[in-house]
N, C-alpha and C positions, 0 to 999 in steps of 0.2 A: 460373145456371150454375155460378159458383164456390162458391156457398154450401153449406154443409154438408159440405165436403170435409175430409179429414185434412190438418193441416199439413204433414205430412212429405211429402205429394204434390208440392207446390209446391217445396219443397227437393230432392227427386230430380228433378223435372222440369227444374229450373234446371240442375243439374249434368249432366244429360244433353244439355241445350241446348248447352253449352259444348263438350261432345265431338262431337256431331253437327255443330257447324258447321265444326269443323276435318276432320272426316272428308268432308262434302260439297264443302268448297273443294278437297280434294284430288282427290275424285271427278270434280269438274266438269271437270277438265282431263286426267285421267289417260289416259284412251284416247288423245287427241290427242297427249300427252307421248310415248306409246309409239311412235306413228308417226313424229313429228317427230323425236325424240331418237335412235333406235336404227334408224330406218329399216325398221319392220316393215310389212308388208302388213296389210289390214284383217283377214284370218282370224287372222293370228298375236298382232296386238294385242287382238283380241276373246278369243282364247284366254287369255292373261295377263290380262285385264281380267276375265273370267267365273271364271278359276281364282282370282283374288284376293277376289272375292266371295263365292266358295263357301267359300274358308277363313274370312272374317270371320264368316259364318254356321254354320259348321259346329263350330267351336271352342268356341261357346255350351255344347255338350253336355259338354266337357271341363271348362268352367268351372262348369257346374251340377253335375256329379259331384263336383268338388273342393268346393263349396260347401256341398252337402249335409253334408260331413264336418268342415268347417272354418270354415263361416259365410260368409255373403254378403258383409259388409262388408268383410273382410278380403280377399276376390277381387277386388272392385271397386277397392281402393286399389292392389293390386299390378297390375292390369290397366293402369291410367292410367300408371303408371311404364313398363312395358314398352311401350305404346303411345308414350310421349313419345320413347323411344330409337328406334322404327322410324321416326317422323316426322323426327326429327333426322338420321337418315340419309340419308333422302330429300331433305332439305334442302341437302346439300353437292353443288354441281356437279361432277361429275367425267368430264362428257363422255358418248360413246355407245360407248366400247370395251367389251370382254367384261368387264373389271373393273369398270366402272361398271354394267354388266347385271346382275353378281352381286351387288353391293351392293344394288342395288335389289330384287333378288328376296329377299334376307335381310330389308331392310326391311318388305317386305310380309308376310314370315312373322311378324315381330314385332309389326306392327300387328294381324294376323289374331288372333294368340295373345291380345295386350293386349285386343282388343275381344271375344274369346270370354270372357275373364273378368270384364270389365265390364258388358256389355251386357244379357246375360239376366239375371244376377244382380240387377242394378237393378231390372229388371222384376218379378223374383219379389218383391223387396221392396216394390214398389208395390203388388203384389196382396195382399200380406200386411197392408198397411194397412187392408183391407176386410174382414177376418176378425173385426173389431171389429163386433158387432152394430149400433153406432151409424153405421156407414157402409156396411153391406152392401147396402143398395139403391142404393148411388152408384158401385158398381164400374165399370159400363159408361161413365157420365159420366166418370167419373176418369180412365180409359185413353183416352178421346177428348181430354180436356184434356192428358194426358201426351204422347200423340202430336201434338197441336198443338204443345206446347212443343219437340218435336224439330224440327217443321217451322219454327219461327220461326229456329232455327240454320240449316237447310238455305236458308230463304228468302234470307238475305243472301252464303250461301256463294259462288254463282256471280259476283255482283258482285264479291265481295272478291278471287276468284282473278283475274279480268279486269283490275281496277283495280291491284292489286299487281304484276301482270306489265307492265302500261303504265307503271306508275311506274318498274320497274326498267329497262326498256328505255329510256325517255326521259330518267332522271336519272343513272343508274349506267352507261349505255352498254352493258348486257348483250344478247348474243343473245336471240333468241324461245326458243331450247331452254333456255339457262340460266335465263331469267325464270321457268320453270316451277317452279323450285326454292324461288323465294319466295312462292309459292301453298302449297308444302308446309311452308314455315317457319310460316305462319299457323296450321296445325294444331298445331304445337307450343306457340304462345302460348294457344291456345283450351284446350288440355288443364291449362296451369295456372290458367286461371281455372275450370275445371270442378272440380279438386280443391278449389280455395279454398273454392267454395260448398259442396261435399261437407261439409267439415270445419267450416265456421262455423255450419251449420245442422243439425250432425249428431244434435242433441239431441231433433230433432222426429220422427226415425225409429230411433233407436237400438234401441228395443225390437223391430224387424224385422231386424237385421244378423245376428242368429244369434252363435254364437261357436265356440270350438274345441271339438272333439267333436261338431259337429253343429249344427242349425238348431232347437234347442228353445227358440225365441223364444215369447213369450207368446201371440202371434197363432196360432202352430201347435197350441200346448196346448190351445186353446179349441176346436178342431176335433173332430168326432166320428170314431172310428175307424171304418174301413170294413171290412166283409167281404171275403174274398178274391174271391167273385163280383163285387160291386160294384167292388173295383179292377180286376179283369179288364175290366169293362164299360167302366169309365172310359176305361183305357188303349186298349182297341181303338178307341173313339169318337175319342179323340185321334189315334192313328194314321191313321184315315181321314181326318180333316181334314188331317193332314200332307200326306197323299198328293195332296189336291186343290190345295192351295196350292203346291205345287211348280211348277205350270204357271201360277199367276197371276204368281209372280215370274219365271219364264222371260220371260213378255211384258212385265211392267211394267218391268223393268230394262233393257229395251232403250233406255231413256231416257238411258242413259249410252254405248250403243254404236250400234246401228243408227240410232235417232233422232236421235242427235248426227252421224252420218255424214250423214244426210238434210239436217239443218241446216247442215253444212258444206259439202256438195256440191250441193244441190239447192234451197235457200232463198236468198231475196234477200239480198245482202250489206250492204244499207243500208235505211235508212227515211227519209223526209221528211215534212215537216208534223207533223200530229197523230198520224201513224203511230207517231212515236218515243216517245208517251206509255207504251206498255206495256213499254218497256225501260229505264225509270228505276224502280229499285226502290223510290224514294221515293214515287212515285206510288200504287205497289202498297201501301206501308205506309198511306198517306192512306185507301184504300179499305178496308183492315183497320180502321183507327179509326173510320169511319163505320159499319161492320157492327156493331162491337162497341158503339159508342155508342149506335147505334140500337135494340140489343137492350136496353141498359141504361135507356135512356129509356122503353121499355115495359114494363120490369120493376120501375123503381124505385117506392118506395112514398112518397117525399118529394118536396116541391116543388124542394127544393135539389138532391137528386140528379138530378132531371129536368132542371133547369136547366144543370147541370154537363154532362150527356150532349148536350144541345142545343147547348152552346157547343162542345164538341169536334168534334160534326157540322159546324156552320158555318165552324169553323177549318180543318177538313180539306177541306170543299168549296172555301174560300178558295185554299187552297194549290194544289188541283188547277185551278181558275180561272186562277190566275196561271200555272202551268205551261203550261196550254193556250194562253195568249196567247203564252209564249215559244217555242212549239214551231215553230220555224222551221229552215232548213238542212237539212243532210243528216248523219245520224249512222249510223256503221258498226255492224253486228250483227255480234257474235261468238257462233260456235256455242255455246260453253258458256254463255252468258247464257240460253238457252232452258230451262235447267234449274231458273231460278227461278220458273216459273209453277208446277210441281207444289206445292212447299211453300207459295206464295201461297194457291194454290186450298184447300190444307188447312186454313190457318189461317183463311181467310176463311169456309170453309164448314163449318168444325166447329161453330160454334154453330147454324148453319142444320140441319144434320142432327141435333144433339142436340135441338132443338126439335121437330123432326118426329117424332123417335122418342119423345121426351116425350108428345108429344101423343097419339102411337099408342098407347103404353103406357097411358095414362090412359082410354083407351076398351078396353083389353084386344086391341089388335090388334098391337102390336109383334111383328115377325118374329123369331124366335129366333136365336141368332147363327150357327148353322149355316145357316139360311135366308139370312141377309144374306151370308154366305159365297159361297153359290152365286148370288145376285144379282149380287155382285161379279165373279164370272168373267163373267157375261153382258155386263155394262158393260164389261169389259175388251176383251172381242171388238168392242163397238160402236166403241170407239176405233181399233182397227186398220182396221175399215170405212171409217173416214174418211180413214186415212192412204192406204187403197187408192182412194179418190175423189181425194185430193190428187195421186196418181201416175199417173193416166189419162194417157197420151201420152207419158211422160217415158222417157228412154233408160234403158239398164241402168245402174249405176254405172262400169262400164269403158267404156261408149259415152260417157258424160257427161265423164268423164277426158280421153279423146281429143278431146272437141270444143273443149276449150281456152276461148276466149273467146266461142265460139258455144253455150256449154252453155245450158240451158235451167233457169230458175229459177222458184220458185213463190212465192206470198205465204206470210210467215210466220205468217199467221193460220191456216193448216193446222194447224201443230204447235201454237200457242197454243190453238187447239179440241181437239186430240187430248189435250193434258196435262189440260185441264178434264175431258174424259170419264173419262181413266185415274184421275184423282182422285176422282171418284165412286165408281168401283169400289174404290180403294185404302181410301176411308173406310169402305164396306161391310164390307170384308175384314180389313184389318190390326189397327186397333185393337180390333176385335170378336173377331178371332181369338185376339190375346193375352189379352184379357178371358176369353174362353173357356178357354183353356188355365189360368190362374190359379185359374178357378173350379173345373173339372173335375178337374184333376189331383189324384191322392191324395197327401194331406199328406207321406207319406215320399218322394214322389218328384218334389216340385215343380221343384226345380233340375233334375233330369232331364229331365221333361216340357218345361218351358220350354225346354231345350236341344234337345229334339226338335222343337219348332217352329222353331228356327233351322237345324236340320239339313236340315228340308225347304226352307226358304228357301235354305240352302246348294246344295242339288241343283238347284234353280230357277235359280239364279245360275251354275251351271255349265253349265246349258243355254243360258243367256244367251248363249253362244258360237256358238250357232247362227246368230244373227243376223250375226256376224262372217263366218262361212263362207258365207253365202247371199249376202253383199255382194260382188257382182263381175259374171259375166256372166247372172245370173238376173233375169228381169224383177221389178221393184219390186211389183206386184201380187201375184205369186207370194209375194214374201217377207213381206208383210203377211197373204197369205192362211194361211200357216204359223200365225201367232200366232193368227189368228180361229179356226182351226180346233180347236188346242189348247184354248183358253179356253171354247168351246162343249162339246167332248168332256168336260173337267173337271167343267163345270157340270151336264152331264147325269148325270154318276156321283154328284155331290154330292146331286142330288135323288132319285136311286135310292136313296141311303142315308139318307135324311132321318128315317125313322121310327126308325131305331138311334140316330141322331145325338141327335135330340130327346128321346130317352128319359132321357138323363143330364144333361139341362139343368137 
């Protein structure tokens, strides 16, 4: 799985892991922070949340345009600096008045701009590593590994956010509202780690950074020139894909909005006995160790390597058994903690998905990236079918709020299961989509086309706010039904365009 990959992949992936850890630490509590600190209702909190996500994913097109002229590496560095300033502003507890709201909005703009310069350009650099013929057939696997690294950062983010807030409340006597700012401060620290990794290992990817006057790096020079007709075909195919993924992100990023609202208002507030096991991030880490050590055991060619893998599996199982014996009492469940399950599933399932597609590829049956994206939309629809099942018999959010202590709560396993299914859809769509863009984009427009991928994500994130506006007097079954419908319609459109899309693969 890790063999045969360019060294620069691991350096860029680790740099991105640090940045994503900070981003998801902030995002895990952001929607709840807006409602608690500024007294916003679900709709307005959802509007700001979705506008921020839109900004984060729209501005990479500006970053791509600049990088096509001044170099990817330069934009990445400037982006980290701007992000740091934005997170620093969020870290200052200014209260909940108008001035504090304005400062918060300025911080969001800075974070969005910094991310726009950093995120897309880093991924273009990853893609350019595979223009070298030695690595050309490793592109999809490389992006799967890169995507996995992103989610390692995201895996620990919700726990970090909850724990730092609890620490501030218990040891510093801060209010709940002020403790949110400590979670935002974690993002500042993670960016320092990210830029340190980037520069320490810069030698492994310097050849794809580009420079002043454009990105005439060696990887790009080696690519063949395309005719005007070929260029047009590729751009049209990419735009069609961009149009479809809008609706995936509209549905998927409900994890930070309506699904978090559901966790906060409709899900059990505590767990007892063995039910506390999934909410301890170290248990999830042990499962990840078992998965990867298991793959290593069967793929290793020496007895020593197999022995090390077996030892890791035994040690991880021993930890889980010990944790199981200690799983007593009652543990509070905080709504943001549910956001750890998606990145956990991504990290744990990446080698599984890679093994499946590798097996299919060896038989000549691997689906093309556009087909994987279409399947991903259908899987996302299934996830919201599960939420519709979980919501049978539940009141509307406003009725639930009025019920007070008589509120109806459901098992946390409904959300845990939903995140599992959504992750299957994500693994089919997101890393494959990014790989598709890096492969199909005309050489002269790589930064711009990767920016286009993020613009489609931005539009989808703007539509995330629909979940906030639906959250009130409307039946939960109808709320989830909206997302089921858009996913199915988008998948149908994708399949209808499949011949044109597969022509450029």
